[in-house]
C-alpha positions as YAML, in Angstrom:
chain: A
units: angstrom
residues:
- id: 1
  name: MET
  ca: [-166.65, -77.18, -159.02]
- id: 2
  name: ILE
  ca: [-163.38, -77.13, -161.13]
- id: 3
  name: SER
  ca: [-163.91, -79.06, -164.34]
- id: 4
  name: PRO
  ca: [-161.71, -82.02, -165.11]
- id: 5
  name: PRO
  ca: [-158.77, -81.40, -167.56]
- id: 6
  name: ARG
  ca: [-160.64, -83.56, -170.14]
- id: 7
  name: THR
  ca: [-163.81, -81.64, -169.95]
- id: 8
  name: ARG
  ca: [-161.96, -78.34, -170.30]
- id: 9
  name: ARG
  ca: [-160.22, -79.58, -173.29]
- id: 10
  name: GLN
  ca: [-163.48, -80.65, -174.97]
- id: 11
  name: ARG
  ca: [-164.97, -77.29, -174.32]
- id: 12
  name: GLY
  ca: [-162.07, -75.57, -175.84]
- id: 13
  name: ILE
  ca: [-162.30, -77.92, -179.04]
- id: 14
  name: ALA
  ca: [-166.03, -77.19, -179.01]
- id: 15
  name: ILE
  ca: [-165.53, -73.43, -178.87]
- id: 16
  name: VAL
  ca: [-162.91, -73.73, -181.66]
- id: 17
  name: LEU
  ca: [-165.21, -75.73, -183.92]
- id: 18
  name: ALA
  ca: [-168.00, -73.42, -183.27]
- id: 19
  name: VAL
  ca: [-165.96, -70.30, -184.30]
- id: 20
  name: ILE
  ca: [-164.78, -72.18, -187.63]
- id: 21
  name: LEU
  ca: [-168.35, -73.25, -188.14]
- id: 22
  name: LEU
  ca: [-169.43, -69.44, -187.69]
- id: 23
  name: LEU
  ca: [-166.73, -68.39, -190.06]
- id: 24
  name: ALA
  ca: [-167.77, -70.97, -192.74]
- id: 25
  name: SER
  ca: [-171.47, -69.82, -192.59]
- id: 26
  name: ALA
  ca: [-170.06, -66.35, -193.18]
- id: 27
  name: THR
  ca: [-168.18, -67.39, -195.94]
- id: 28
  name: ALA
  ca: [-171.19, -69.06, -197.60]
- id: 29
  name: TRP
  ca: [-173.33, -65.92, -197.20]
- id: 30
  name: LEU
  ca: [-170.40, -63.76, -198.74]
- id: 31
  name: THR
  ca: [-169.60, -65.86, -201.67]
- id: 32
  name: CYS
  ca: [-173.21, -66.60, -202.49]
- id: 33
  name: ASP
  ca: [-173.92, -62.75, -202.92]
- id: 34
  name: GLY
  ca: [-175.84, -62.44, -206.21]
- id: 35
  name: SER
  ca: [-174.58, -58.74, -206.67]
- id: 36
  name: ALA
  ca: [-171.14, -60.09, -207.85]
- id: 37
  name: PRO
  ca: [-170.50, -59.18, -211.59]
- id: 38
  name: SER
  ca: [-170.96, -62.04, -213.94]
- id: 39
  name: PRO
  ca: [-167.98, -63.16, -216.12]
- id: 40
  name: ASN
  ca: [-168.42, -62.43, -219.68]
- id: 41
  name: HIS
  ca: [-166.72, -65.44, -221.15]
- id: 42
  name: THR
  ca: [-167.64, -69.00, -220.68]
- id: 43
  name: VAL
  ca: [-164.72, -71.22, -219.99]
- id: 44
  name: ARG
  ca: [-164.45, -74.11, -222.28]
- id: 45
  name: ASP
  ca: [-161.36, -75.85, -221.13]
- id: 46
  name: PRO
  ca: [-162.57, -78.82, -218.65]
- id: 47
  name: HIS
  ca: [-159.63, -78.59, -216.34]
- id: 48
  name: LEU
  ca: [-160.15, -74.76, -215.77]
- id: 49
  name: ALA
  ca: [-163.92, -75.35, -215.58]
- id: 50
  name: ARG
  ca: [-163.27, -78.11, -212.95]
- id: 51
  name: LEU
  ca: [-161.22, -75.54, -210.94]
- id: 52
  name: GLY
  ca: [-164.05, -72.99, -211.08]
- id: 53
  name: VAL
  ca: [-161.79, -70.43, -213.03]
- id: 54
  name: LEU
  ca: [-163.88, -67.45, -213.92]
- id: 55
  name: ALA
  ca: [-162.72, -65.46, -217.00]
- id: 56
  name: TYR
  ca: [-163.41, -61.65, -217.72]
- id: 57
  name: VAL
  ca: [-162.32, -60.46, -221.29]
- id: 58
  name: PRO
  ca: [-161.89, -56.85, -222.64]
- id: 59
  name: ALA
  ca: [-163.65, -55.64, -225.54]
- id: 60
  name: GLY
  ca: [-160.33, -54.90, -227.45]
- id: 61
  name: PRO
  ca: [-157.02, -56.38, -227.62]
- id: 62
  name: PRO
  ca: [-155.85, -57.25, -223.99]
- id: 63
  name: ARG
  ca: [-152.97, -55.20, -222.39]
- id: 64
  name: ALA
  ca: [-152.22, -58.17, -220.19]
- id: 65
  name: LEU
  ca: [-153.42, -61.49, -218.77]
- id: 66
  name: VAL
  ca: [-153.78, -61.08, -215.08]
- id: 67
  name: VAL
  ca: [-154.37, -64.47, -213.23]
- id: 68
  name: PHE
  ca: [-155.97, -63.56, -209.87]
- id: 69
  name: PHE
  ca: [-156.01, -65.84, -206.82]
- id: 70
  name: GLY
  ca: [-158.81, -65.33, -204.39]
- id: 71
  name: ASN
  ca: [-158.34, -65.55, -200.68]
- id: 72
  name: ASP
  ca: [-159.22, -68.34, -198.27]
- id: 73
  name: ILE
  ca: [-162.74, -67.97, -198.72]
- id: 74
  name: GLY
  ca: [-162.68, -68.24, -202.60]
- id: 75
  name: PHE
  ca: [-162.76, -65.81, -205.67]
- id: 76
  name: TRP
  ca: [-165.78, -63.86, -204.19]
- id: 77
  name: ARG
  ca: [-167.66, -60.81, -204.77]
- id: 78
  name: PRO
  ca: [-164.94, -57.90, -204.48]
- id: 79
  name: HIS
  ca: [-162.43, -59.95, -206.47]
- id: 80
  name: ARG
  ca: [-165.13, -60.51, -209.15]
- id: 81
  name: ALA
  ca: [-166.00, -56.80, -209.20]
- id: 82
  name: LEU
  ca: [-162.40, -55.75, -209.50]
- id: 83
  name: ALA
  ca: [-162.00, -58.44, -212.39]
- id: 84
  name: ALA
  ca: [-164.83, -56.97, -214.40]
- id: 85
  name: ASP
  ca: [-163.43, -53.39, -213.83]
- id: 86
  name: LEU
  ca: [-160.03, -54.56, -214.92]
- id: 87
  name: ALA
  ca: [-161.63, -56.08, -218.00]
- id: 88
  name: GLY
  ca: [-163.33, -52.65, -218.78]
- id: 89
  name: ASP
  ca: [-159.87, -51.23, -218.62]
- id: 90
  name: GLY
  ca: [-158.36, -53.48, -221.14]
- id: 91
  name: TYR
  ca: [-157.10, -56.56, -219.21]
- id: 92
  name: ALA
  ca: [-157.98, -60.12, -219.67]
- id: 93
  name: VAL
  ca: [-158.72, -61.68, -216.10]
- id: 94
  name: ALA
  ca: [-158.87, -65.35, -214.99]
- id: 95
  name: GLY
  ca: [-160.15, -65.60, -211.39]
- id: 96
  name: VAL
  ca: [-158.96, -68.70, -209.50]
- id: 97
  name: ASP
  ca: [-160.65, -70.11, -206.30]
- id: 98
  name: VAL
  ca: [-157.64, -71.33, -204.26]
- id: 99
  name: ARG
  ca: [-159.76, -73.87, -202.39]
- id: 100
  name: ALA
  ca: [-160.24, -75.75, -205.45]
- id: 101
  name: LEU
  ca: [-156.39, -75.38, -206.47]
- id: 102
  name: PHE
  ca: [-155.29, -76.84, -203.21]
- id: 103
  name: ALA
  ca: [-157.65, -79.51, -202.97]
- id: 104
  name: SER
  ca: [-156.25, -80.89, -206.30]
- id: 105
  name: LEU
  ca: [-152.73, -81.17, -204.91]
- id: 106
  name: PRO
  ca: [-151.20, -84.01, -203.11]
- id: 107
  name: ALA
  ca: [-151.54, -84.04, -199.28]
- id: 108
  name: ARG
  ca: [-148.09, -83.04, -197.89]
- id: 109
  name: GLY
  ca: [-144.37, -82.24, -198.38]
- id: 110
  name: SER
  ca: [-142.08, -81.67, -201.22]
- id: 111
  name: GLU
  ca: [-144.47, -83.38, -203.71]
- id: 112
  name: ARG
  ca: [-147.10, -80.83, -202.92]
- id: 113
  name: ASP
  ca: [-144.69, -77.93, -203.40]
- id: 114
  name: SER
  ca: [-143.66, -79.45, -206.95]
- id: 115
  name: ALA
  ca: [-147.21, -80.27, -207.98]
- id: 116
  name: CYS
  ca: [-148.29, -76.62, -206.90]
- id: 117
  name: ALA
  ca: [-145.69, -75.11, -209.01]
- id: 118
  name: ARG
  ca: [-146.54, -77.21, -212.10]
- id: 119
  name: ALA
  ca: [-150.32, -76.29, -211.38]
- id: 120
  name: ILE
  ca: [-149.73, -72.64, -211.52]
- id: 121
  name: ALA
  ca: [-147.69, -72.94, -214.66]
- id: 122
  name: ASP
  ca: [-150.33, -75.04, -216.18]
- id: 123
  name: LEU
  ca: [-153.03, -72.81, -215.07]
- id: 124
  name: VAL
  ca: [-151.56, -69.69, -216.59]
- id: 125
  name: ALA
  ca: [-150.76, -71.61, -219.76]
- id: 126
  name: ARG
  ca: [-154.32, -73.01, -220.09]
- id: 127
  name: SER
  ca: [-155.92, -69.51, -219.48]
- id: 128
  name: ARG
  ca: [-153.77, -67.98, -222.14]
- id: 129
  name: ARG
  ca: [-155.12, -70.64, -224.52]
- id: 130
  name: GLU
  ca: [-158.56, -70.33, -223.52]
- id: 131
  name: LEU
  ca: [-158.47, -66.75, -224.08]
- id: 132
  name: SER
  ca: [-156.41, -66.75, -227.33]
- id: 133
  name: LEU
  ca: [-154.01, -64.41, -225.92]
- id: 134
  name: GLY
  ca: [-150.71, -65.40, -227.75]
- id: 135
  name: ASP
  ca: [-147.59, -63.89, -226.08]
- id: 136
  name: VAL
  ca: [-149.28, -60.91, -224.17]
- id: 137
  name: PRO
  ca: [-147.47, -60.22, -220.76]
- id: 138
  name: VAL
  ca: [-148.96, -62.05, -217.65]
- id: 139
  name: VAL
  ca: [-149.29, -60.74, -214.23]
- id: 140
  name: ILE
  ca: [-150.21, -63.23, -211.56]
- id: 141
  name: GLY
  ca: [-151.68, -61.77, -208.41]
- id: 142
  name: GLY
  ca: [-154.10, -62.20, -205.56]
- id: 143
  name: HIS
  ca: [-155.53, -61.12, -202.23]
- id: 144
  name: SER
  ca: [-154.27, -61.99, -198.82]
- id: 145
  name: LEU
  ca: [-153.65, -65.92, -199.16]
- id: 146
  name: GLY
  ca: [-154.05, -65.58, -202.80]
- id: 147
  name: ALA
  ca: [-151.29, -62.89, -202.82]
- id: 148
  name: GLU
  ca: [-149.09, -65.15, -201.01]
- id: 149
  name: LEU
  ca: [-149.64, -67.89, -203.58]
- id: 150
  name: ALA
  ca: [-148.94, -65.65, -206.36]
- id: 151
  name: LEU
  ca: [-145.61, -64.52, -204.74]
- id: 152
  name: TRP
  ca: [-144.67, -68.21, -204.08]
- id: 153
  name: GLY
  ca: [-145.80, -69.13, -207.70]
- id: 154
  name: GLY
  ca: [-143.68, -66.28, -209.12]
- id: 155
  name: ALA
  ca: [-140.79, -67.77, -207.18]
- id: 156
  name: HIS
  ca: [-141.25, -71.50, -208.17]
- id: 157
  name: ALA
  ca: [-143.29, -71.78, -211.25]
- id: 158
  name: ALA
  ca: [-141.94, -71.60, -214.85]
- id: 159
  name: LEU
  ca: [-144.04, -68.64, -216.30]
- id: 160
  name: PRO
  ca: [-143.16, -67.22, -219.54]
- id: 161
  name: HIS
  ca: [-143.66, -63.48, -220.33]
- id: 162
  name: LEU
  ca: [-144.21, -62.79, -216.64]
- id: 163
  name: ALA
  ca: [-144.24, -59.02, -216.14]
- id: 164
  name: GLY
  ca: [-144.70, -59.31, -212.40]
- id: 165
  name: ILE
  ca: [-146.64, -59.91, -209.17]
- id: 166
  name: LEU
  ca: [-149.73, -58.16, -207.89]
- id: 167
  name: ALA
  ca: [-149.79, -58.80, -204.28]
- id: 168
  name: LEU
  ca: [-152.84, -57.35, -202.27]
- id: 169
  name: ALA
  ca: [-152.42, -57.62, -198.69]
- id: 170
  name: PRO
  ca: [-149.92, -60.28, -198.19]
- id: 171
  name: GLY
  ca: [-148.64, -61.32, -194.67]
- id: 172
  name: SER
  ca: [-145.15, -62.06, -193.62]
- id: 173
  name: ARG
  ca: [-145.70, -65.93, -193.68]
- id: 174
  name: SER
  ca: [-147.86, -68.39, -195.56]
- id: 175
  name: HIS
  ca: [-148.31, -71.99, -196.66]
- id: 176
  name: LEU
  ca: [-149.92, -74.00, -199.53]
- id: 177
  name: GLN
  ca: [-153.06, -74.73, -197.81]
- id: 178
  name: ILE
  ca: [-156.03, -73.49, -195.97]
- id: 179
  name: SER
  ca: [-156.20, -74.22, -192.23]
- id: 180
  name: ALA
  ca: [-157.93, -72.98, -189.07]
- id: 181
  name: SER
  ca: [-155.17, -70.33, -188.81]
- id: 182
  name: ASP
  ca: [-156.34, -68.86, -192.10]
- id: 183
  name: LEU
  ca: [-160.07, -68.77, -191.13]
- id: 184
  name: LEU
  ca: [-159.06, -67.40, -187.74]
- id: 185
  name: GLN
  ca: [-156.82, -64.62, -189.40]
- id: 186
  name: ARG
  ca: [-153.54, -65.82, -187.95]
- id: 187
  name: GLU
  ca: [-150.39, -66.30, -189.89]
- id: 188
  name: PRO
  ca: [-149.17, -69.75, -189.89]
- id: 189
  name: ARG
  ca: [-146.31, -71.24, -187.98]
- id: 190
  name: GLY
  ca: [-146.47, -74.92, -188.83]
- id: 191
  name: PRO
  ca: [-143.50, -76.73, -190.20]
- id: 192
  name: GLU
  ca: [-144.89, -76.43, -193.86]
- id: 193
  name: SER
  ca: [-145.07, -72.85, -193.49]
- id: 194
  name: PHE
  ca: [-142.60, -70.32, -194.92]
- id: 195
  name: ALA
  ca: [-141.33, -66.64, -194.76]
- id: 196
  name: LEU
  ca: [-142.38, -64.61, -197.50]
- id: 197
  name: ALA
  ca: [-139.26, -62.36, -196.98]
- id: 198
  name: ASP
  ca: [-137.38, -65.36, -198.35]
- id: 199
  name: VAL
  ca: [-139.77, -65.65, -201.23]
- id: 200
  name: MET
  ca: [-139.17, -62.08, -202.23]
- id: 201
  name: ARG
  ca: [-135.32, -62.55, -202.10]
- id: 202
  name: ALA
  ca: [-136.05, -65.30, -204.57]
- id: 203
  name: LEU
  ca: [-138.13, -63.19, -206.79]
- id: 204
  name: SER
  ca: [-135.62, -60.35, -206.61]
- id: 205
  name: SER
  ca: [-132.91, -62.75, -207.67]
- id: 206
  name: ARG
  ca: [-135.04, -63.82, -210.77]
- id: 207
  name: GLY
  ca: [-135.59, -60.17, -211.53]
- id: 208
  name: VAL
  ca: [-139.38, -60.47, -211.03]
- id: 209
  name: ALA
  ca: [-141.06, -57.25, -210.02]
- id: 210
  name: VAL
  ca: [-143.53, -57.18, -207.15]
- id: 211
  name: ALA
  ca: [-146.17, -54.60, -206.62]
- id: 212
  name: ILE
  ca: [-147.61, -54.71, -202.96]
- id: 213
  name: VAL
  ca: [-151.09, -52.97, -202.58]
- id: 214
  name: ARG
  ca: [-151.89, -52.28, -198.98]
- id: 215
  name: GLY
  ca: [-154.83, -50.73, -197.02]
- id: 216
  name: GLU
  ca: [-153.41, -48.21, -194.73]
- id: 217
  name: HIS
  ca: [-155.16, -49.82, -191.92]
- id: 218
  name: ASP
  ca: [-154.25, -53.50, -192.78]
- id: 219
  name: ARG
  ca: [-153.50, -55.19, -189.51]
- id: 220
  name: LEU
  ca: [-150.82, -57.10, -191.56]
- id: 221
  name: GLY
  ca: [-149.05, -54.00, -192.76]
- id: 222
  name: ALA
  ca: [-146.05, -54.26, -190.59]
- id: 223
  name: ALA
  ca: [-145.00, -57.11, -193.10]
- id: 224
  name: ASP
  ca: [-144.07, -54.60, -195.68]
- id: 225
  name: SER
  ca: [-140.80, -53.21, -194.65]
- id: 226
  name: ALA
  ca: [-139.09, -56.76, -194.57]
- id: 227
  name: LEU
  ca: [-141.13, -57.71, -197.84]
- id: 228
  name: LEU
  ca: [-139.75, -54.48, -199.59]
- id: 229
  name: ALA
  ca: [-136.16, -54.86, -198.27]
- id: 230
  name: SER
  ca: [-136.03, -58.22, -199.46]
- id: 231
  name: GLY
  ca: [-137.53, -57.34, -202.95]
- id: 232
  name: GLY
  ca: [-134.96, -54.63, -203.37]
- id: 233
  name: ALA
  ca: [-135.24, -52.36, -206.56]
- id: 234
  name: HIS
  ca: [-137.93, -54.60, -208.13]
- id: 235
  name: ALA
  ca: [-140.57, -54.13, -205.14]
- id: 236
  name: ARG
  ca: [-142.71, -51.24, -204.75]
- id: 237
  name: ARG
  ca: [-145.74, -50.54, -202.18]
- id: 238
  name: PHE
  ca: [-148.92, -48.85, -203.09]
- id: 239
  name: GLY
  ca: [-151.02, -47.70, -200.21]
- id: 240
  name: ILE
  ca: [-154.80, -47.37, -200.31]
- id: 241
  name: ALA
  ca: [-156.04, -44.80, -197.45]
- id: 242
  name: LEU
  ca: [-158.83, -45.69, -195.21]
- id: 243
  name: ALA
  ca: [-158.64, -49.23, -196.31]
- id: 244
  name: GLY
  ca: [-158.23, -52.41, -194.08]
- id: 245
  name: HIS
  ca: [-157.03, -56.12, -194.70]
- id: 246
  name: SER
  ca: [-160.19, -57.24, -196.25]
- id: 247
  name: LEU
  ca: [-160.38, -54.65, -198.92]
- id: 248
  name: ARG
  ca: [-163.97, -55.46, -199.04]
- id: 249
  name: ARG
  ca: [-164.85, -52.68, -201.26]
- id: 250
  name: LEU
  ca: [-162.00, -53.56, -203.72]
- id: 251
  name: THR
  ca: [-163.56, -51.82, -206.70]
- id: 252
  name: LEU
  ca: [-162.99, -48.35, -205.05]
- id: 253
  name: ALA
  ca: [-159.18, -49.45, -205.03]
- id: 254
  name: ARG
  ca: [-159.24, -49.86, -208.65]
- id: 255
  name: PRO
  ca: [-157.23, -46.55, -209.39]
- id: 256
  name: VAL
  ca: [-154.39, -48.03, -207.05]
- id: 257
  name: VAL
  ca: [-154.54, -51.25, -208.71]
- id: 258
  name: GLU
  ca: [-154.38, -49.78, -212.27]
- id: 259
  name: GLU
  ca: [-151.39, -47.79, -211.16]
- id: 260
  name: ALA
  ca: [-149.58, -50.98, -209.61]
- id: 261
  name: LEU
  ca: [-150.45, -52.84, -213.08]
- id: 262
  name: GLY
  ca: [-149.13, -50.06, -215.07]
- id: 263
  name: TRP
  ca: [-145.79, -50.07, -212.83]
- id: 264
  name: LEU
  ca: [-145.37, -53.83, -213.45]
- id: 265
  name: LEU
  ca: [-145.96, -53.51, -217.21]
- id: 266
  name: ALA
  ca: [-143.50, -50.53, -217.46]
- id: 267
  name: GLY
  ca: [-140.74, -52.82, -216.20]
- id: 268
  name: GLY
  ca: [-141.26, -52.65, -212.39]
- id: 269
  name: THR
  ca: [-138.12, -51.11, -211.37]
- id: 270
  name: ALA
  ca: [-136.96, -48.12, -209.37]
- id: 271
  name: ASP
  ca: [-136.61, -46.21, -212.63]
- id: 272
  name: ALA
  ca: [-140.41, -46.58, -213.15]
- id: 273
  name: GLY
  ca: [-141.16, -44.72, -209.84]
- id: 274
  name: SER
  ca: [-140.35, -44.38, -206.25]
- id: 275
  name: GLY
  ca: [-140.34, -47.18, -203.59]
- id: 276
  name: GLU
  ca: [-143.66, -46.36, -202.20]
- id: 277
  name: ARG
  ca: [-146.94, -44.75, -203.61]
- id: 278
  name: ARG
  ca: [-149.98, -43.74, -201.66]
- id: 279
  name: LEU
  ca: [-153.16, -43.15, -203.37]
- id: 280
  name: SER
  ca: [-156.63, -42.41, -201.90]
- id: 281
  name: ALA
  ca: [-159.36, -44.51, -203.25]
- id: 282
  name: PRO
  ca: [-162.32, -42.28, -204.53]
...
């Protein structure tokens, strides 16, 4: 017997909800993994603490402040491992859970956009004060949705001493929220989504350097040609052999990330190296 249309719709909705619930359960398991390195600085700023910012500081004077946005499941184990590694290499790192940041913004429209730009600028300034960093260079970065937020923030937020953007595995489109499309690993197409090629053009016009770090088996890797073309001389790709989109073993990509950060701090132009660099994680 053929089910009535309403019943089929209900079943379809139930299937989607079940998939989202399964993904949420996997998220909880991943983010609660006790093997994640612990931050070595206790955040005192109450606003940063409410946002769940985690801070990792080097033993000596920092080379730069890296404000790193996690992906749609949070600032989780691989991000924390990378932050700890970078702190060991002389970087101060503030790790940000984008879920808390997005939840603090107005619901929709231009108010949300302007509030997000202010929130990013405030977060960077507070992180600088929290870690007593003075006027050291700042790099804003992230992974997946977090990388897309970092790109958008570099184009829209007022960020003094910005050395550039570290974008790990960005897509071609994004939005300032977490939706079912993110959990289902699909690029957003809604009215509030935007093309990252447009964001790259805005960054290029501001002279902001962008280092795209990409696993060679990333399903979103096709986005890079348009992103690099739009970024011009200020954009460069750093490839990671044998890696996919999740970069689950992100600490193994440390040499590639270090190379990208070094390029940004050196000025992030074509004079600092070629338009693409492939490295193999050890």
